[in-house]
C-alpha positions, 0 to 999 in steps of 0.5 A: 507067706513064703509062697507069696514072697516067692511069687512077688520075687518071681514077678519082679524078676520077670519085669524087664525095663522097656528101652526106647527104640529109636531108628530115626537118624542118618544111616550109611548103607552097607557099601557106603554109597548112600546115606538114608535119613529116617524120620517120621514121614510127616517130618520128611514131607513124604506123602503116604498112599491115599489108601493108608490109614496111618498117621504120618506122624506115627510111622517112619519113612526114609529118604536118600540124603546123600549118594556117592559119586559126585555131581552126576550122582547128585543129579541122578533121577529115578529112571527105573521107576515103572511109572513113566511120570516118576522117572524124572524124580531126583534120587536125592530126597527120594523116599525109599522107606515108607509107612514103617510101623513099629511092631512091639511083639516082633521088635521091628518096624514093618513097611515097604522099601523101594529099590531104585535100582530095579524100580520095585517095592518090597515088603520091608523090616527094620530091626535095630540090632544096637543103637548104631546098627540097623538091619534092613530086610526086603522080602518077596512072596509075602515075606517068605524070602527076605534078604538084607544088610546092616546099616550104620548110624552116622552123625552128620557134622552140619547142624543145618543139614536139611531134614524136611526137604529134598536133599538137593544140596546134600553133601557127604560128611566132611572130615574134621580139619587137622588144625584150626582154620584161621578166620578170614581177615577184614579185607576178605570179608569185605567182598 
């Protein structure tokens, strides 16, 4: 009897509640020069490679949603892409994370990351360190050598910020006004 009670208590103590892991959202890169929107590839309208067997609703992708540097940065193109046909693609809305599949045993997403600075694709891992900190790693030599940085989750203040289209009109988060802004008068609205 005591052995069976101990077995039940041991089993109960080994049961750990499974926490939902959610990497979707908007993430500020470590140096603050870009925001990356992470969502199911289907929602971001990112095409997966033809040889992919993944369902675009089940894997995550990440696109550049905003870059620092004013209009010049907003109009930048993918000039370092090794494929000349892709060098005119705008940086805004550019997929940089593709086919990120969640691995339950490793508690991370595995896929690929595109580095627009050198035009290369690397094996990648996303590791959620907390609700608001995500580690991204890019790896070479089949994952033997990895480097990375931590990204911070941000909340964009504009609820109409487009999530399923390239971020042509993207803008950085605006600071909250220090005092209420008066509504325009009737004469101003008539324009």
